C-alpha positions, 0 to 999 in steps of 0.5 A, spaced: 487 480 221 494 481 222 495 479 230 497 474 234 492 471 239 497 472 246 497 467 252 490 469 255 488 464 248 491 459 252 486 460 258 479 458 252 481 450 255 480 451 262 473 455 260 471 451 255 472 445 260 468 448 265 462 448 260 462 441 257 461 440 264 455 444 266 453 441 259 453 434 260 451 434 268 445 438 266 444 434 260 444 427 264 440 430 270 435 432 264 435 425 261 435 422 266 427 426 269 425 426 262 425 418 262 419 420 268 417 426 265 416 427 258 414 434 258 421 436 261 423 437 253 418 439 252 419 445 256 427 445 256 426 445 249 423 452 249 426 454 256 433 454 253 430 458 248 429 463 252 436 462 256 439 464 250 437 471 249 438 471 256 445 469 256 449 475 254 452 470 248 450 474 242 451 482 245 456 484 251 453 485 258 455 492 257 450 495 254 445 491 259 441 497 263 445 497 270 437 496 273 438 489 269 445 488 270 444 484 276 440 479 275 445 476 271 450 473 277 443 468 276 446 465 269 452 461 271 452 461 262 454 469 263 459 469 267 462 463 261 460 467 256 464 473 259 470 470 260 470 469 253 468 474 250 474 477 254 479 473 251 478 472 245 475 479 244 480 483 249 485 478 249 484 479 257 485 473 262 478 472 265 476 473 273 478 467 275 473 467 282 467 468 276 467 462 274 467 458 281 459 460 281 459 456 274 464 450 276 461 449 283 454 448 280 458 444 273 459 439 278 453 438 282 450 437 277 454 431 274 454 428 281 447 429 281 445 426 274 449 420 276 446 419 282 440 419 278 442 415 272 445 410 278 439 410 283 434 409 277 438 405 271 433 398 272 426 402 272 428 406 267 429 400 261 422 399 264 420 407 262 423 407 255 
């Protein structure tokens, strides 16, 4: 494209770390729950389709009506995708304050998943 990516591209790494921690925490938690409640896997597959389209990934959040924008604060991935779009499309540094709730949720999900796994590891072998 003839343009140098610039220093804001370095911000992709911490944003990616937050996204990976969120995915690992959610995966561990749902993985343990799926062993005991088989419908979790079926439900989350459907939920993931809706979540994808309710997160501004393939469209910018700016095109959403003003009445919908407050609900984006509930979606933990909306801030992550906004950070990626800001970095990769607009070559701007992300708003770090908007990523803190997702980072805290990611850490909480990792801790919860680890706790559930340690607590139920013996029972999981019998269930599987």
